[in-house]
C-alpha positions as CSV (number, residue, x, y, z in Angstrom):
1,M,56.7,62.3,-20.9
2,L,54.1,61.2,-23.5
3,Q,50.5,62.3,-23.1
4,F,47.8,59.7,-23.5
5,V,45.0,61.0,-25.6
6,A,41.7,59.3,-25.8
7,R,40.5,60.9,-29.0
8,S,41.9,63.2,-31.6
9,D,39.9,64.9,-34.4
10,N,43.1,65.7,-36.2
11,Y,45.1,62.5,-36.6
12,N,48.0,64.2,-38.6
13,A,48.3,67.0,-36.2
14,W,48.6,64.5,-33.3
15,I,51.5,62.6,-35.1
16,K,53.2,66.0,-35.7
17,H,52.8,66.9,-32.0
18,L,54.3,63.6,-30.9
19,R,57.4,64.1,-33.2
20,M,58.0,67.7,-32.0
21,Q,57.7,67.1,-28.3
22,N,60.7,67.6,-26.0
23,D,60.8,63.9,-25.4
24,P,64.0,61.9,-25.0
25,A,62.6,59.5,-27.5
26,N,62.0,62.2,-30.1
27,E,63.1,59.8,-32.8
28,R,59.9,57.9,-32.2
29,K,57.8,57.4,-35.2
30,P,54.4,56.2,-34.0
31,I,53.0,53.3,-36.1
32,P,49.6,51.7,-36.3
33,L,49.1,49.1,-33.5
34,V,47.0,47.0,-35.8
35,G,49.4,45.0,-37.9
36,S,52.5,46.0,-36.0
37,K,55.3,43.5,-36.3
38,R,57.3,41.7,-33.6
39,F,60.1,43.6,-31.8
40,V,58.5,47.1,-31.8
41,C,57.2,48.9,-28.8
42,K,53.5,48.4,-28.4
43,W,52.9,51.2,-25.9
44,V,49.8,53.0,-27.1
45,V,50.4,56.7,-27.6
46,H,47.1,57.5,-29.4
47,T,43.7,55.9,-29.5
48,D,41.0,56.5,-32.1
49,P,37.5,55.1,-32.7
50,D,39.0,53.7,-35.9
51,P,41.3,50.8,-34.7
52,F,43.6,51.3,-37.7
53,K,44.4,54.8,-36.5
54,T,45.4,53.7,-33.0
55,L,49.1,54.3,-32.7
56,C,51.9,52.7,-30.7
57,C,55.4,53.9,-29.8
58,G,57.0,51.9,-32.6
59,I,60.6,52.1,-31.4
60,P,62.5,48.8,-32.2
61,T,63.0,46.5,-29.2
62,Q,65.6,43.7,-28.6
63,T,63.0,41.5,-26.9
64,G,59.5,41.8,-25.7
65,S,56.8,44.3,-26.5
66,W,58.0,47.5,-25.0
67,C,61.0,49.8,-25.4
68,D,63.2,50.5,-22.3
69,E,61.4,53.7,-21.5
70,H,57.9,52.1,-21.5
71,K,59.1,48.8,-19.9
72,K,60.0,50.8,-16.8
73,I,56.3,51.9,-16.6
74,V,54.8,48.5,-17.4
75,F,57.0,46.5,-15.0
76,K,57.7,47.6,-11.4
77,P,60.8,45.8,-9.9
78,R,60.0,43.5,-7.1
79,E,61.0,44.7,-3.6
80,K,63.6,42.6,-2.0
81,C,62.5,40.4,0.9
82,Q,63.9,41.3,4.3
C-alpha cells in the first residue's frame, strides 16, 4: 500500500522509494499532478509546498481519473437495498 507523505525534503529519494516498494503497481512512474493529461491516475502519492512537485500515481486509465487500485479506495460500492 502506498504511503501518503505530507512533505519530503528529498524529492528524488521519495520518487526512488515509490519505485522500489513492494507494491503490486511497482511499474508506477509518479508524474507531476500539475499539467497531467487526461486518462492518467490522479491519486496523489506525494505533496510538496511547490505545487509542481506534487506527484500523482500516473498509471494510464481507460476512463476516469483513477486507476483500478485507487478507484477502489475512492468509490465504495453501494450496499444493496433489502
